[in-house]
C-alpha positions in Angstrom: 0.0 0.0 0.0 1.4 3.4 -1.0 1.3 6.2 1.5 1.1 9.5 -0.2 2.0 12.4 2.1 1.8 15.5 -0.1 -0.3 16.8 -3.0 2.7 16.6 -5.4 3.3 12.9 -4.5 -0.4 12.2 -5.0 -0.5 14.0 -8.4 2.5 12.0 -9.7 0.9 8.7 -8.5 -2.5 9.5 -10.0 -0.9 10.5 -13.3 0.9 7.1 -13.5 -2.3 5.2 -12.8 -4.3 7.2 -15.4 -1.6 6.5 -18.0 -2.2 2.8 -17.3 -5.9 3.3 -17.8 -6.8 2.4 -14.1 -10.3 3.0 -12.9 -10.1 4.6 -9.5 -12.4 4.2 -6.5 -12.1 6.6 -3.6 -13.5 7.0 0.0 -12.2 10.0 2.0 -12.1 9.7 5.8 -11.1 11.7 8.8 -9.3 8.7 10.3 -10.2 6.9 13.5 -11.0 4.0 11.1 -13.4 1.1 11.9 -15.2 -1.6 10.0 -17.7 0.9 8.6 -14.9 2.5 6.7 -13.7 -0.9 5.5 -17.2 -1.6 4.1 -16.7 1.3 1.8 -13.5 -0.1 0.4 -15.0 -3.6 0.1 -17.7 -2.0 -2.1 -15.1 0.0 -4.1 -13.0 -3.1 -4.8 -15.9 -4.6 -6.8 -15.9 -1.9 -9.5 -12.4 -0.4 -9.6 -8.8 -1.3 -10.5 -7.4 0.9 -7.8 -8.8 1.9 -4.4 -7.6 5.0 -2.6 -8.3 6.2 0.9 -7.5 9.5 2.5 -7.1 10.6 6.1 -7.6 14.3 6.8 -9.3 15.9 9.8 -10.9 18.9 8.0 -10.9 21.9 10.3 -13.6 23.9 8.3 -16.4 21.5 9.1 -16.2 21.8 12.8 -18.4 24.5 14.4 -17.1 23.6 17.8 -13.3 23.9 18.3 -13.5 21.6 21.3 -15.0 18.9 19.1 -12.2 19.4 16.6 -9.6 19.1 19.4 -11.3 15.9 20.8 -11.6 14.2 17.4 -9.6 10.9 17.7 -6.3 10.9 15.8 -4.0 7.9 15.4 -2.6 7.7 11.9 -0.3 4.8 12.7 -3.3 2.7 13.9 -5.3 3.8 10.8 -2.4 2.8 8.4 -2.2 -0.6 10.2 -5.9 -1.2 9.7 -5.7 -0.2 6.0 -2.7 -2.4 5.3 -4.1 -5.4 7.1 -7.4 -5.1 5.3 -5.9 -5.7 1.9 -8.6 -3.5 0.4 -6.7 -0.3 -0.3 -3.9 0.4 -2.8 -3.0 3.9 -1.6 -3.8 6.3 1.1 -3.4 10.1 0.8 -2.5 11.9 4.0 -2.3 15.6 3.1 -1.2 18.5 5.2 -3.7 21.4 5.7 -1.7 23.4 3.2 -2.2 20.7 0.6 -6.0 21.2 0.8 -6.0 24.9 1.8 -2.9 26.6 0.2 -3.8 30.1 1.5 -6.0 29.7 4.5 -8.4 27.1 6.0 -11.6 28.7 4.8 -14.7 27.2 3.3 -16.3 28.1 0.0 -20.0 29.2 0.2 -22.4 26.8 -1.5 -26.1 26.8 -2.2 -27.1 23.2 -2.0 -30.7 23.9 -2.9 -31.9 24.0 0.8 -30.5 20.6 1.7 -27.9 22.4 4.0 -30.6 24.1 6.0 -32.3 20.9 7.3 -31.5 18.8 10.3 -27.8 19.0 11.0 -27.6 22.3 9.2 -29.9 24.0 11.7 -27.5 23.4 14.6 -24.2 23.4 12.7 -24.2 26.5 10.5 -21.4 26.4 7.8 -20.7 22.7 8.5 -21.8 21.6 5.0 -19.8 24.4 3.4 -16.8 22.8 5.0 -17.7 19.3 3.9 -18.4 20.5 0.3 -15.1 22.4 0.2 -12.9 19.6 1.3 -14.6 16.9 -0.7 -14.6 19.0 -3.9 -10.8 19.7 -3.4 -10.1 16.0 -2.8 -12.1 15.0 -5.9 -10.1 17.4 -8.0 -6.8 16.1 -6.6 -7.6 12.3 -6.6 -9.7 12.4 -9.8 -11.7 9.3 -8.9 -14.2 7.6 -11.2 -16.3 6.5 -8.2 -16.5 7.8 -4.7 -18.1 5.9 -1.7 -19.9 7.4 1.3 -21.8 5.7 4.1 -25.6 6.2 4.5 -25.1 6.8 8.2 -24.4 10.4 7.3 -27.3 10.5 4.9 -27.6 14.3 4.7 -23.8 14.5 4.0 -24.3 12.0 1.2 -27.1 14.0 -0.3 -25.1 17.2 -0.1 -22.1 15.6 -1.8 -24.3 14.3 -4.6 -25.7 17.8 -5.0 -22.2 19.4 -5.0 -21.0 17.0 -7.7 -24.0 17.9 -9.8 -23.5 21.6 -9.3 -19.8 21.6 -10.0 -20.2 19.2 -12.9 -17.5 16.9 -11.5 -16.8 13.6 -13.4 -17.3 11.3 -10.5 -20.2 9.0 -9.6 -21.2 9.0 -5.9 -22.1 5.6 -4.4 -24.0 5.4 -1.1 -23.1 2.4 1.0 -25.6 1.0 3.7 -24.8 1.8 7.3 -22.4 -0.7 8.9 -23.5 -1.7 12.3 -22.1 -3.5 15.4 -23.7 -6.8 16.4 -26.1 -4.9 18.7 -27.3 -2.6 15.8 -25.4 0.5 16.9 -24.2 2.4 13.8 -20.4 2.3 13.7 -18.8 5.7 14.1 -15.4 7.1 15.1 -17.2 8.9 18.0 -18.2 5.5 19.5 -14.5 5.2 20.7 -15.3 7.9 23.3 -17.9 5.7 24.9 -17.3 2.9 27.5 -18.2 -0.6 26.4 -21.2 -0.4 28.8 -22.5 2.8 27.2 -22.0 1.5 23.7 -24.1 -1.5 24.6 -26.8 0.7 26.1 -26.8 2.8 22.9 -28.3 -0.1 21.0 -31.6 1.4 22.0 -31.1 4.0 19.2 -31.3 1.4 16.4 -34.0 -0.6 18.3 -36.1 2.5 18.3 -35.6 3.2 14.6 -36.6 -0.4 13.9 -39.8 0.2 15.9 -40.4 3.4 14.0 -40.4 1.5 10.8 -43.4 -0.5 12.1 -45.1 2.5 13.6 -44.7 4.3 10.3 -47.3 1.9 8.8 -49.8 2.3 11.6 -49.6 5.6 13.4 -49.7 9.3 12.7 -46.5 11.3 12.7 -47.3 13.0 16.0 -48.0 9.7 17.7 -44.7 8.3 16.4 -42.7 11.3 17.7 -44.4 11.0 21.2 -43.5 7.3 21.3 -39.8 8.0 20.4 -39.7 10.8 23.1 -41.1 8.4 25.7 -38.4 5.8 24.9 -35.6 8.3 25.6 -37.2 9.9 28.6 -36.7 6.5 30.2 -33.0 6.2 29.4 -30.3 7.3 31.8 -27.7 9.8 30.6 -29.2 9.9 27.2 -30.8 13.0 25.7 -32.8 13.0 22.5 -31.5 16.0 20.5 -34.0 15.4 17.7 -36.0 12.8 15.9 -37.8 13.4 12.6 -39.1 11.7 9.5 -38.1 13.5 6.3 -38.6 13.0 2.6 -35.4 11.5 1.2 -35.3 13.8 -1.9 -35.6 17.2 -0.1 -34.7 16.2 3.5 -37.7 18.3 4.6 -39.6 17.1 7.6 -42.8 15.3 6.5 -46.1 16.5 7.8 -48.0 13.8 5.9 -46.8 10.6 4.2 -47.6 10.0 0.5 -47.4 6.6 -1.1 -45.3 7.8 -4.1 -42.5 9.3 -2.0 -39.5 7.8 -0.1 -39.1 8.7 3.6 -36.3 8.2 6.1 -36.3 8.5 9.9 -33.4 10.5 11.4 -32.3 10.6 15.0 -29.6 12.3 17.1 -29.0 11.2 20.7 -26.4 12.5 23.2 -24.9 9.7 25.2 -22.5 10.7 28.0 -21.7 13.9 26.0 -21.1 12.0 22.8 -23.4 12.9 19.9 -24.6 9.8 18.0 -26.5 10.0 14.7 -28.4 7.3 12.8 -31.2 6.9 10.3 -33.3 4.2 8.6 -35.4 4.2 5.4 -39.1 3.8 6.1 
């Protein structure tokens, strides 16, 4: 596995691969790798000659500087995981100056309103940061396909929109959420929880599974009350929000129509750690 530690080294590498006609699959990460990331590379292996990862903790997508400071970083561990997986041919580990040559500042995007829903309401500018770093990585890596997990469904929708707006020659592939045995969506943030609290957090997926049943039987207001009741009974867990939204617009649904696709979204704070999840209805 090649380890590419600068933009220039990456460009030389990509140029050689393109000369050989290689099809490139890419999944960018912020490190703290787990099996959820590896599921992206497994998917990429199916359709590409070359699979590339990147590790870069992007400063412009953190609204809270404490959150940025606490984000887990262990590049040696991440490289060990990637090498042992046998799924990745190269990993790009840029410096901040490789991504932001002048200053670490986001572009301003109009994602057609997608950025104003859910996460965008509490994290202003977050998706500008996501769009900026992903657009720059796409321009540098030049992938044919790029892979993102559905756990961050709003991010996935925003990246698809950004690619469409910027007319970038890459196809975005959404990969189903990878879960622990107890159903908890795998996330780098899970590392900040004790084993006991990770086990207790299975209630998040269990609740979403119940919502899928309630969706067929109950009104939206009844469903929201039931979800609230579940988390009112949990110790050291706070329900930040729960909603059901139309997948295309991400707008919260007031009524459900048979010809539209809906998805339930939830955010729960567990011992100060913010966990997100979603499930198609």
